[in-house]
LOKEZA-42247 format. One record per residue: x negated, y, z of N, C-alpha, C, O in turn. Coordinates in steps of 0.05 Angstrom, whole numbers, m for minus. Example, Ala and Ser with C-alpha at 12.3 -4.5 7.8 and 13.67 -1.06 7.14 Angstrom:
BEGIN
nu:m264&nv:m114&nw:156&cau:m246&cav:m90&caw:156&cu:m264&cv:m66&cw:156&ou:m285&ov:m66&ow:169
nu:m257&nv:m45&nw:142&cau:m273&cav:m21&caw:143&cu:m258&cv:1&cw:157&ou:m268&ov:23&ow:161
***
This chain:
BEGIN
nu:1883&nv:452&nw:m540&cau:1859&cav:435&caw:m533&cu:1838&cv:451&cw:m516&ou:1836&ov:475&ow:m519
nu:1826&nv:440&nw:m501&cau:1803&cav:452&caw:m485&cu:1780&cv:431&cw:m482&ou:1784&ov:407&ow:m483
nu:1755&nv:441&nw:m479&cau:1729&cav:424&caw:m472&cu:1722&cv:430&cw:m444&ou:1720&ov:453&ow:m435
nu:1718&nv:411&nw:m431&cau:1712&cav:413&caw:m401&cu:1682&cv:401&cw:m405&ou:1677&ov:379&ow:m415
nu:1661&nv:422&nw:m395&cau:1632&cav:411&caw:m392&cu:1630&cv:415&cw:m362&ou:1634&ov:436&ow:m350
nu:1621&nv:390&nw:m354&cau:1612&cav:386&caw:m324&cu:1583&cv:378&cw:m322&ou:1574&ov:360&ow:m336
nu:1570&nv:391&nw:m307&cau:1544&cav:391&caw:m297&cu:1542&cv:377&cw:m270&ou:1544&ov:389&ow:m249
nu:1538&nv:349&nw:m271&cau:1539&cav:337&caw:m243&cu:1510&cv:318&cw:m240&ou:1492&ov:316&ow:m256
nu:1515&nv:306&nw:m212&cau:1492&cav:295&caw:m204&cu:1492&cv:263&cw:m221&ou:1513&ov:250&ow:m223
nu:1471&nv:257&nw:m229&cau:1467&cav:233&caw:m246&cu:1483&cv:207&cw:m230&ou:1498&ov:191&ow:m242
nu:1477&nv:206&nw:m202&cau:1492&cav:182&caw:m190&cu:1520&cv:186&cw:m184&ou:1531&ov:170&ow:m169
nu:1535&nv:205&nw:m195&cau:1564&cav:210&caw:m194&cu:1577&cv:201&cw:m222&ou:1600&ov:195&ow:m226
nu:1560&nv:201&nw:m239&cau:1571&cav:203&caw:m268&cu:1591&cv:177&cw:m271&ou:1614&ov:181&ow:m281
nu:1582&nv:152&nw:m263&cau:1600&cav:130&caw:m269&cu:1623&cv:132&cw:m257&ou:1643&ov:122&ow:m269
nu:1627&nv:143&nw:m232&cau:1651&cav:150&caw:m215&cu:1667&cv:167&cw:m231&ou:1690&ov:160&ow:m236
nu:1656&nv:193&nw:m240&cau:1670&cav:206&caw:m254&cu:1684&cv:193&cw:m276&ou:1708&ov:190&ow:m277
nu:1669&nv:186&nw:m294&cau:1676&cav:169&caw:m316&cu:1700&cv:152&cw:m317&ou:1717&ov:151&ow:m334
nu:1697&nv:136&nw:m289&cau:1716&cav:114&caw:m289&cu:1745&cv:130&cw:m276&ou:1767&ov:121&ow:m281
nu:1742&nv:150&nw:m264&cau:1763&cav:167&caw:m256&cu:1779&cv:179&cw:m277&ou:1804&ov:181&ow:m275
nu:1765&nv:189&nw:m300&cau:1775&cav:205&caw:m320&cu:1788&cv:180&cw:m339&ou:1810&ov:184&ow:m349
nu:1778&nv:161&nw:m341&cau:1785&cav:136&caw:m358&cu:1813&cv:125&cw:m346&ou:1833&ov:118&ow:m359
nu:1812&nv:124&nw:m319&cau:1839&cav:114&caw:m307&cu:1858&cv:134&cw:m312&ou:1881&ov:125&ow:m313
nu:1856&nv:161&nw:m316&cau:1875&cav:184&caw:m316&cu:1882&cv:185&cw:m349&ou:1898&ov:202&ow:m357
nu:1871&nv:164&nw:m365&cau:1879&cav:165&caw:m393&cu:1860&cv:184&cw:m411&ou:1866&ov:188&ow:m434
nu:1841&nv:194&nw:m400&cau:1825&cav:213&caw:m414&cu:1801&cv:194&cw:m426&ou:1782&ov:189&ow:m411
nu:1803&nv:186&nw:m448&cau:1781&cav:169&caw:m460&cu:1761&cv:184&cw:m481&ou:1769&ov:201&ow:m496
nu:1738&nv:177&nw:m480&cau:1716&cav:190&caw:m498&cu:1705&cv:213&cw:m483&ou:1718&ov:231&ow:m472
nu:1676&nv:210&nw:m483&cau:1666&cav:233&caw:m473&cu:1637&cv:232&cw:m487&ou:1628&ov:213&ow:m498
nu:1625&nv:252&nw:m484&cau:1598&cav:256&caw:m490&cu:1579&cv:261&cw:m466&ou:1579&ov:284&ow:m457
nu:1564&nv:243&nw:m457&cau:1545&cav:247&caw:m439&cu:1515&cv:249&cw:m442&ou:1502&ov:231&ow:m453
nu:1503&nv:269&nw:m432&cau:1478&cav:279&caw:m440&cu:1460&cv:282&cw:m416&ou:1468&ov:297&ow:m398
nu:1434&nv:269&nw:m413&cau:1417&cav:277&caw:m391&cu:1402&cv:304&cw:m396&ou:1389&ov:310&ow:m416
nu:1407&nv:322&nw:m372&cau:1394&cav:349&caw:m379&cu:1381&cv:357&cw:m353&ou:1385&ov:346&ow:m331
nu:1366&nv:375&nw:m356&cau:1346&cav:383&caw:m330&cu:1358&cv:412&cw:m329&ou:1361&ov:426&ow:m350
nu:1365&nv:422&nw:m303&cau:1377&cav:449&caw:m299&cu:1356&cv:465&cw:m280&ou:1339&ov:452&ow:m268
nu:1360&nv:492&nw:m278&cau:1345&cav:507&caw:m259&cu:1362&cv:525&cw:m251&ou:1370&ov:542&ow:m266
nu:1370&nv:523&nw:m222&cau:1390&cav:541&caw:m216&cu:1381&cv:549&cw:m186&ou:1357&ov:553&ow:m179
nu:1406&nv:552&nw:m168&cau:1402&cav:565&caw:m143&cu:1383&cv:547&cw:m124&ou:1377&ov:556&ow:m102
nu:1375&nv:523&nw:m132&cau:1361&cav:508&caw:m115&cu:1329&cv:515&cw:m114&ou:1313&ov:504&ow:m98
nu:1322&nv:532&nw:m131&cau:1296&cav:545&caw:m132&cu:1274&cv:526&cw:m132&ou:1252&ov:534&ow:m124
nu:1277&nv:502&nw:m138&cau:1255&cav:485&caw:m138&cu:1244&cv:473&cw:m114&ou:1251&ov:484&ow:m93
nu:1229&nv:453&nw:m113&cau:1216&cav:441&caw:m91&cu:1185&cv:431&cw:m96&ou:1178&ov:422&ow:m118
nu:1171&nv:433&nw:m77&cau:1139&cav:423&caw:m84&cu:1143&cv:392&cw:m85&ou:1161&ov:381&ow:m72
nu:1126&nv:380&nw:m100&cau:1120&cav:352&caw:m103&cu:1092&cv:342&cw:m107&ou:1078&ov:356&ow:m123
nu:1081&nv:322&nw:m98&cau:1056&cav:312&caw:m107&cu:1057&cv:292&cw:m129&ou:1074&ov:273&ow:m131
nu:1036&nv:299&nw:m146&cau:1035&cav:277&caw:m169&cu:1000&cv:278&cw:m174&ou:985&ov:297&ow:m177
nu:994&nv:250&nw:m172&cau:962&cav:242&caw:m170&cu:946&cv:262&cw:m155&ou:926&ov:273&ow:m166
nu:953&nv:268&nw:m132&cau:938&cav:279&caw:m111&cu:939&cv:311&cw:m116&ou:922&ov:324&ow:m105
nu:957&nv:324&nw:m132&cau:958&cav:349&caw:m142&cu:986&cv:360&cw:m131&ou:1005&ov:345&ow:m130
nu:988&nv:384&nw:m123&cau:1015&cav:391&caw:m115&cu:1028&cv:409&cw:m137&ou:1016&ov:428&ow:m147
nu:1054&nv:402&nw:m143&cau:1065&cav:418&caw:m164&cu:1090&cv:428&cw:m151&ou:1099&ov:417&ow:m131
nu:1101&nv:449&nw:m164&cau:1126&cav:456&caw:m157&cu:1147&cv:454&cw:m180&ou:1146&ov:468&ow:m200
nu:1169&nv:432&nw:m174&cau:1187&cav:424&caw:m193&cu:1211&cv:443&cw:m191&ou:1226&ov:443&ow:m171
nu:1215&nv:459&nw:m212&cau:1237&cav:480&caw:m215&cu:1262&cv:464&cw:m231&ou:1284&ov:475&ow:m231
nu:1257&nv:441&nw:m243&cau:1278&cav:434&caw:m258&cu:1289&cv:406&cw:m245&ou:1274&ov:388&ow:m237
nu:1316&nv:406&nw:m245&cau:1329&cav:378&caw:m232&cu:1345&cv:367&cw:m251&ou:1360&ov:381&ow:m265
nu:1344&nv:340&nw:m253&cau:1354&cav:323&caw:m273&cu:1387&cv:320&cw:m265&ou:1394&ov:314&ow:m242
nu:1403&nv:326&nw:m284&cau:1431&cav:324&caw:m281&cu:1443&cv:309&cw:m304&ou:1428&ov:299&ow:m321
nu:1468&nv:308&nw:m306&cau:1486&cav:296&caw:m324&cu:1506&cv:319&cw:m338&ou:1519&ov:333&ow:m324
nu:1507&nv:321&nw:m363&cau:1525&cav:337&caw:m375&cu:1545&cv:320&cw:m387&ou:1538&ov:303&ow:m404
nu:1568&nv:322&nw:m379&cau:1594&cav:310&caw:m384&cu:1606&cv:325&cw:m400&ou:1611&ov:348&ow:m391
nu:1614&nv:319&nw:m426&cau:1635&cav:336&caw:m442&cu:1658&cv:321&cw:m450&ou:1655&ov:299&ow:m461
nu:1681&nv:330&nw:m446&cau:1708&cav:316&caw:m450&cu:1729&cv:339&cw:m462&ou:1733&ov:362&ow:m453
nu:1739&nv:328&nw:m480&cau:1765&cav:345&caw:m493&cu:1792&cv:332&cw:m484&ou:1799&ov:309&ow:m489
nu:1807&nv:354&nw:m470&cau:1832&cav:347&caw:m463&cu:1851&cv:367&cw:m476&ou:1844&ov:387&ow:m488
nu:1880&nv:357&nw:m469&cau:1900&cav:371&caw:m477&cu:1907&cv:394&cw:m456&ou:1901&ov:390&ow:m433
nu:1919&nv:416&nw:m462&cau:1929&cav:434&caw:m441&cu:1939&cv:421&cw:m416&ou:1932&ov:429&ow:m393
nu:1955&nv:402&nw:m420&cau:1969&cav:388&caw:m401&cu:1952&cv:373&cw:m384&ou:1959&ov:370&ow:m360
nu:1930&nv:362&nw:m393&cau:1912&cav:345&caw:m376&cu:1886&cv:361&cw:m362&ou:1869&ov:352&ow:m346
nu:1889&nv:387&nw:m372&cau:1863&cav:406&caw:m363&cu:1862&cv:404&cw:m332&ou:1844&ov:393&ow:m320
nu:1886&nv:417&nw:m320&cau:1883&cav:417&caw:m290&cu:1877&cv:395&cw:m276&ou:1862&ov:395&ow:m257
nu:1889&nv:373&nw:m285&cau:1883&cav:346&caw:m267&cu:1855&cv:337&cw:m272&ou:1841&ov:327&ow:m254
nu:1845&nv:340&nw:m297&cau:1818&cav:331&caw:m301&cu:1800&cv:346&cw:m287&ou:1779&ov:334&ow:m279
nu:1803&nv:369&nw:m282&cau:1784&cav:387&caw:m269&cu:1787&cv:381&cw:m239&ou:1766&ov:383&ow:m225
nu:1809&nv:375&nw:m226&cau:1814&cav:369&caw:m202&cu:1800&cv:343&cw:m196&ou:1788&ov:341&ow:m174
nu:1800&nv:324&nw:m214&cau:1787&cav:295&caw:m212&cu:1760&cv:298&cw:m213&ou:1747&ov:284&ow:m198
nu:1746&nv:317&nw:m229&cau:1717&cav:319&caw:m227&cu:1710&cv:334&cw:m203&ou:1691&ov:325&ow:m189
nu:1721&nv:355&nw:m196&cau:1717&cav:367&caw:m170&cu:1716&cv:345&cw:m146&ou:1696&ov:342&ow:m131
nu:1740&nv:328&nw:m144&cau:1742&cav:313&caw:m119&cu:1722&cv:291&cw:m120&ou:1713&ov:282&ow:m99
nu:1714&nv:282&nw:m142&cau:1693&cav:260&caw:m146&cu:1663&cv:267&cw:m143&ou:1647&ov:253&ow:m130
nu:1657&nv:289&nw:m158&cau:1634&cav:294&caw:m163&cu:1619&cv:311&cw:m138&ou:1595&ov:315&ow:m135
nu:1641&nv:322&nw:m121&cau:1629&cav:339&caw:m95&cu:1616&cv:320&cw:m77&ou:1627&ov:299&ow:m70
nu:1589&nv:328&nw:m70&cau:1576&cav:318&caw:m47&cu:1574&cv:337&cw:m22&ou:1564&ov:329&ow:0
nu:1585&nv:362&nw:m25&cau:1583&cav:383&caw:m7&cu:1553&cv:395&cw:m4&ou:1548&ov:413&ow:12
nu:1536&nv:386&nw:m19&cau:1508&cav:400&caw:m15&cu:1503&cv:419&cw:m40&ou:1518&ov:421&ow:m60
nu:1478&nv:432&nw:m35&cau:1471&cav:451&caw:m53&cu:1465&cv:434&cw:m81&ou:1455&ov:412&ow:m78
nu:1472&nv:442&nw:m108&cau:1462&cav:427&caw:m131&cu:1481&cv:409&cw:m140&ou:1474&ov:394&ow:m159
nu:1507&nv:409&nw:m129&cau:1531&cav:393&caw:m136&cu:1532&cv:394&cw:m169&ou:1535&ov:374&ow:m182
nu:1530&nv:419&nw:m181&cau:1534&cav:425&caw:m208&cu:1556&cv:443&cw:m210&ou:1569&ov:453&ow:m191
nu:1561&nv:447&nw:m239&cau:1583&cav:466&caw:m246&cu:1600&cv:455&cw:m268&ou:1592&ov:437&ow:m282
nu:1627&nv:467&nw:m271&cau:1646&cav:459&caw:m289&cu:1654&cv:482&cw:m309&ou:1666&ov:502&ow:m300
nu:1648&nv:481&nw:m334&cau:1660&cav:501&caw:m350&cu:1681&cv:490&cw:m370&ou:1682&ov:468&ow:m382
nu:1699&nv:511&nw:m372&cau:1722&cav:504&caw:m391&cu:1723&cv:521&cw:m413&ou:1725&ov:545&ow:m409
nu:1722&nv:509&nw:m439&cau:1722&cav:526&caw:m463&cu:1748&cv:520&cw:m481&ou:1758&ov:497&ow:m483
nu:1758&nv:542&nw:m492&cau:1779&cav:537&caw:m508&cu:1770&cv:523&cw:m538&ou:1751&ov:533&ow:m550
nu:1782&nv:502&nw:m548&cau:1777&cav:486&caw:m571&cu:1794&cv:490&cw:m591&ou:1817&ov:480&ow:m591
nu:1785&nv:504&nw:m612&cau:1806&cav:515&caw:m634&cu:1815&cv:489&cw:m650&ou:1839&ov:485&ow:m655
nu:1794&nv:471&nw:m657&cau:1801&cav:455&caw:m678&cu:1780&cv:428&cw:m670&ou:1757&ov:430&ow:m662
nu:1792&nv:406&nw:m676&cau:1778&cav:380&caw:m675&cu:1784&cv:366&cw:m697&ou:1807&ov:367&ow:m704
nu:1768&nv:354&nw:m712&cau:1768&cav:338&caw:m736&cu:1757&cv:309&cw:m732&ou:1735&ov:308&ow:m723
nu:1768&nv:289&nw:m737&cau:1757&cav:264&caw:m738&cu:1743&cv:260&cw:m766&ou:1757&ov:266&ow:m786
nu:1720&nv:250&nw:m769&cau:1709&cav:252&caw:m793&cu:1718&cv:227&cw:m813&ou:1723&ov:230&ow:m837
nu:1718&nv:204&nw:m798&cau:1726&cav:182&caw:m813&cu:1754&cv:184&cw:m825&ou:1757&ov:174&ow:m848
nu:1775&nv:195&nw:m814&cau:1798&cav:198&caw:m824&cu:1809&cv:225&cw:m833&ou:1830&ov:228&ow:m847
nu:1794&nv:244&nw:m823&cau:1799&cav:271&caw:m829&cu:1824&cv:284&cw:m814&ou:1834&ov:305&ow:m820
nu:1831&nv:268&nw:m794&cau:1855&cav:279&caw:m778&cu:1845&cv:300&cw:m761&ou:1822&ov:301&ow:m752
nu:1866&nv:319&nw:m755&cau:1864&cav:344&caw:m743&cu:1876&cv:347&cw:m716&ou:1897&ov:336&ow:m712
nu:1866&nv:363&nw:m696&cau:1879&cav:369&caw:m673&cu:1876&cv:345&cw:m653&ou:1856&ov:331&ow:m653
nu:1900&nv:342&nw:m634&cau:1899&cav:322&caw:m617&cu:1895&cv:293&cw:m626&ou:1884&ov:275&ow:m612
nu:1907&nv:290&nw:m652&cau:1903&cav:265&caw:m663&cu:1874&cv:255&cw:m671&ou:1868&ov:231&ow:m677
nu:1857&nv:276&nw:m670&cau:1828&cav:272&caw:m678&cu:1813&cv:263&cw:m652&ou:1792&ov:250&ow:m653
nu:1824&nv:269&nw:m631&cau:1814&cav:262&caw:m603&cu:1823&cv:237&cw:m597&ou:1817&ov:226&ow:m575
***
């Protein structure tokens, strides 16, 4: 099993979620995050004062997939979340040694 963490633009979240669900990948953790990266911030005005906004709102989507689903899930996220502009996000893939469902104490793929 592997965990895919995708940092994507907020307006792409529903489309990515629907695409993964259509592939049979159910269940995800979705978190609103703020990122600081290669965009280097941008100036903005608030109540007459100019501020430099270094953090950009993004969505962190975490899904657990089997080894067989990994490549297709990554390809789907890349295809759907890409806008072609700076700040589209990142995908991180982490090995997942163990998963346990608390309610039933099931382990491994059955817990997902």
